[in-house]
C-alpha positions, -999 to +999 in steps of 0.1 A: +547-228+557+539-203+583+527-212+619+490-211+627+481-179+646+511-162+631+511-129+611+519-134+576+515-098+563+503-066+572+490-033+549+482+001+558+459+018+533+452+055+540+425+080+522+425+118+529+399+128+498+372+149+513+338+137+504+303+149+514+272+127+513+240+147+516+215+120+508+198+089+525+210+065+496+242+044+508+268+066+487+300+049+482+330+071+493+359+045+494+368+012+482+400-002+496+414-035+485+437-061+498+454-091+480+461-118+505+496-135+504+480-170+513+450-190+505+446-204+537+443-174+561+420-151+582+424-113+570+413-087+596+403-053+581+404-025+608+387+006+596+395+040+611+369+065+595+374+103+598+334+111+595+315+143+607+279+146+607+261+182+603+228+196+612+220+231+612+192+247+635+182+213+649+188+186+670+196+155+647+230+150+631+227+110+631+241+089+598+246+054+591+275+039+576+280+005+559+308-018+551+306-042+521+330-068+510+329-082+474+293-070+472+280-085+505+273-063+534+295-071+565+286-039+588+255-017+588+260+009+616+228+029+623+222+060+645+258+072+646+267+105+651+252+129+677+218+143+686+217+178+703+191+181+732+196+216+732+183+219+694+208+242+685+225+224+656+256+208+657+290+194+640+310+168+654+344+151+642+347+116+650+368+089+644+347+054+639+369+020+643+355-013+633+372-045+628+359-071+600+373-108+600+374-125+565+383-162+561+402-164+534+406-194+510+425-179+475+447-150+467+423-131+450+419-094+460+392-087+485+378-054+480+354-035+505+333-005+500+326+022+526+290+041+522+276+066+538+241+078+542+222+107+562+195+096+585+166+114+599+173+151+600+209+150+592+220+175+565+251+157+555+280+136+564+317+145+556+343+117+548+377+130+559+365+166+565+400+172+580+427+151+563+445+147+595+444+121+606+432+104+572+408+075+573+428+043+570+421+007+570+449-015+586+448-052+568+464-079+589+466-115+576+472-145+601+482-181+588+454-207+599 
């Protein structure tokens, strides 16, 4: 049996597929999953997301991104992106990082769903507009 608190497995999953979301509807752009090696562990999912909001001829390029785990919303980040007080339009490339902890009691796969929405006057949000660096999630499983 692994010592409590020790890392028992780690996986890195990457995604460099370009997707544009131009609606305020929580559109799924990526569904990475991880299968735990233990039925008594904590699984940390650290997401590094390559997100690019757009707005032409206006100030507001804010958007929402959400993380769902097995059909339960675990993060809802609103008003992300930028607001240009000069009102000239904008484009930005930003890497968003969030870590979600899941207390695991089985060896069944854990599936996450990354969803994007435009917000306010944002025209669109790109997922992986530039494939380098790609979006990734690092799954770290720790023994309990």
